[in-house]
C-alpha positions as CSV (number, residue, x, y, z in Angstrom):
1,M,106.4,133.0,81.2
2,I,105.7,130.3,79.0
3,F,103.6,127.4,81.0
4,E,103.8,124.1,78.2
5,I,100.9,121.8,78.2
6,N,100.8,118.2,76.8
7,P,98.1,116.0,75.3
8,Q,97.4,114.1,78.1
9,F,96.7,117.6,79.7
10,I,93.9,118.4,77.2
11,L,92.1,114.6,77.4
12,D,92.2,114.8,80.9
13,T,90.3,118.3,81.4
14,Q,88.3,117.7,78.0
15,A,89.3,120.6,76.9
16,D,87.8,122.3,73.3
17,I,90.2,123.5,70.7
18,K,89.0,126.6,69.2
19,K,89.9,128.8,66.3
20,Y,89.5,132.9,66.3
21,S,90.4,135.3,63.7
22,K,92.0,138.7,64.2
23,G,89.7,141.0,66.1
24,C,86.9,138.6,67.4
25,I,86.6,139.1,71.1
26,I,87.1,136.2,73.5
27,A,86.0,137.5,77.2
28,Y,84.1,140.8,77.6
29,E,85.3,143.2,80.3
30,G,82.5,142.7,83.6
31,R,81.0,138.9,82.1
32,K,81.8,135.6,83.9
33,S,83.2,133.0,82.4
34,L,82.7,129.3,83.3
35,Y,85.5,128.5,81.2
36,F,89.4,128.3,81.5
37,Y,91.7,129.6,78.3
38,Y,94.8,128.4,77.3
39,L,96.4,130.4,74.2
40,I,97.9,127.5,72.1
41,D,99.3,129.9,69.2
42,G,98.9,133.6,68.6
43,E,98.8,136.9,70.0
44,L,96.0,138.5,72.2
45,S,95.7,141.9,74.0
46,V,93.9,142.7,77.0
47,Y,92.3,146.5,77.5
48,N,89.2,148.4,79.0
49,F,88.4,151.6,78.9
50,T,89.4,154.4,81.2
51,P,85.8,156.7,82.4
52,E,86.9,159.1,79.8
53,G,86.9,156.4,76.9
54,K,90.3,156.0,76.4
55,E,91.7,152.3,75.9
56,F,93.8,151.3,78.6
57,L,96.0,148.4,77.1
58,Q,96.7,145.7,80.3
59,H,99.2,143.2,78.9
60,K,99.7,141.5,75.5
61,V,99.4,137.4,75.9
62,K,101.2,135.1,73.9
63,E,101.1,132.0,73.1
64,K,101.7,128.8,75.5
65,N,100.0,131.2,78.6
66,F,96.7,130.8,81.1
67,F,94.7,134.2,80.3
68,G,92.0,135.4,82.6
69,E,92.6,132.6,85.1
70,P,92.2,135.1,88.8
71,A,88.4,135.6,87.6
72,V,87.8,132.2,86.7
73,L,88.8,130.8,89.5
74,L,87.3,133.2,92.0
75,E,83.7,133.4,89.6
76,K,84.4,136.8,89.2
77,P,83.6,138.8,86.1
78,F,86.9,139.6,83.5
79,P,88.5,142.8,84.0
80,G,89.0,143.6,81.0
81,N,88.4,142.8,77.5
82,V,90.4,140.0,75.3
83,E,91.0,139.9,72.2
84,V,92.5,138.2,69.1
85,T,95.4,140.9,67.5
86,S,97.2,138.2,65.8
87,D,95.7,136.7,62.2
88,F,94.4,134.0,64.1
89,A,94.4,132.8,67.4
90,E,94.3,128.7,68.3
91,I,92.6,128.8,71.9
92,L,91.8,125.7,74.5
93,K,88.3,126.2,76.5
94,I,88.3,124.3,79.5
95,K,85.5,124.3,81.3
96,R,85.8,125.2,84.9
97,E,84.7,122.3,87.1
98,N,87.1,120.4,84.8
99,F,90.4,122.2,85.5
100,L,89.7,122.3,89.2
101,Q,88.9,118.8,89.5
102,Y,92.4,118.6,87.5
103,L,94.1,120.9,90.3
104,K,92.9,118.5,92.8
105,N,94.3,115.0,90.7
106,N,97.8,116.9,90.2
107,P,99.3,118.5,93.1
108,D,102.5,119.2,91.4
109,W,100.8,120.4,88.1
110,C,98.3,122.9,90.6
111,L,102.1,124.3,91.9
112,E,103.3,125.0,89.0
113,F,100.2,126.6,88.0
114,T,99.7,128.5,91.0
115,K,103.8,129.6,90.6
116,S,102.3,131.4,87.2
117,I,99.7,133.1,88.3
118,A,101.7,134.7,91.5
119,E,104.4,135.4,88.8
120,K,101.7,137.4,86.4
121,S,100.7,139.4,89.9
122,I,104.2,140.8,90.5
123,I,104.4,142.1,86.5
124,K,101.7,143.5,87.1
125,S,102.6,145.3,90.3
126,N,105.5,145.9,89.0
127,S,103.9,147.6,85.5
128,L,101.9,150.1,87.7
129,K,104.8,151.1,89.9
130,N,106.5,151.9,86.6
131,I,103.5,153.5,85.6
132,V,103.7,155.7,88.4
133,F,107.1,156.5,89.0
134,L,109.1,156.2,86.0
135,N,110.1,158.7,83.1
136,P,108.8,158.8,79.9
137,E,112.1,157.3,78.4
138,D,112.6,154.1,81.3
139,R,108.8,153.2,80.8
140,I,109.4,152.4,76.8
141,I,112.4,150.8,77.6
142,K,110.4,148.5,80.0
143,Q,107.8,147.8,77.8
144,F,110.2,146.7,75.5
145,N,112.3,144.1,78.0
146,D,109.0,142.9,78.8
147,Y,108.4,142.1,75.0
148,K,111.4,140.7,74.5
149,E,111.0,138.2,77.6
150,G,115.0,138.6,78.5
151,A,116.1,138.1,75.3
152,E,119.7,139.9,74.9
153,Q,119.6,139.9,71.1
154,K,118.1,142.9,69.2
155,M,115.1,142.6,68.0
156,V,112.0,143.9,66.2
157,I,109.5,145.2,68.7
158,E,105.7,144.6,67.4
159,L,104.1,147.0,69.5
160,T,102.5,149.8,67.8
161,R,102.6,153.4,69.1
162,K,99.3,153.8,70.2
163,E,100.0,149.5,72.4
164,L,102.9,151.8,73.6
165,S,100.3,154.5,74.5
166,N,97.9,152.2,75.9
167,M,100.6,150.5,77.6
168,T,102.6,153.0,79.5
169,G,99.9,155.3,80.3
170,L,101.8,157.9,77.7
171,R,100.4,160.4,74.9
172,I,101.4,159.0,71.6
173,E,103.2,162.2,70.9
174,T,105.4,161.9,74.0
175,I,105.9,158.4,72.8
176,I,107.3,159.2,68.9
177,R,108.8,161.9,70.5
178,T,111.3,160.0,73.0
179,I,111.7,157.1,70.3
180,K,113.0,159.8,68.1
181,K,115.4,161.5,70.8
182,M,116.1,157.3,71.7
183,E,117.3,156.7,68.2
184,K,119.5,159.7,68.3
185,E,121.0,158.8,71.0
186,G,122.0,155.2,69.5
187,K,120.1,153.6,72.3
188,L,117.5,151.8,69.7
189,E,117.2,152.0,65.4
190,I,114.5,152.2,63.7
191,K,113.9,150.1,60.4
192,N,110.3,150.7,57.8
193,G,108.8,152.2,60.8
194,K,109.5,149.4,63.6
195,V,111.7,149.9,66.7
196,V,114.8,147.4,66.4
197,Y,115.9,147.3,70.4
């Protein structure tokens, strides 16, 4: 869900605009933050490691979205690491007290912000349900559809096999085998090593 902000919001919250390069960690799992974050441009991954050391990709953050807001609202540690996966990312950093004051002063905006958090909560709940109940092909299709954000036309899915494995809980070998089967059945295309769905 895209959440648009305007220049007045930046002024009212005294937000700082920061640029980060690929591989930079914006937030660490287990640490608290005094800032709200909004991704202006770029892409981020939110992930953690299982006790066995396997990376689990919770989700991708796309531009024009807040991230980590439940942890900052509740003054709790981040539930995952947040890393820049695009070549660069441009991020707004907003002091917690400034953001909360803005919410109090702008109830209509606060309602929209609350709806965006609720929508994310439903998406995460559905993702967990899909991991538990869906077969491998359906899990992969679900990730492709989430990536497309409702777009009807075919598009290149810019997710690696490893990312799909981390998002679905499936082994990389299962991802590769299932995608090849789907290609043979005409459910997707592979062009230059990329899935077109």
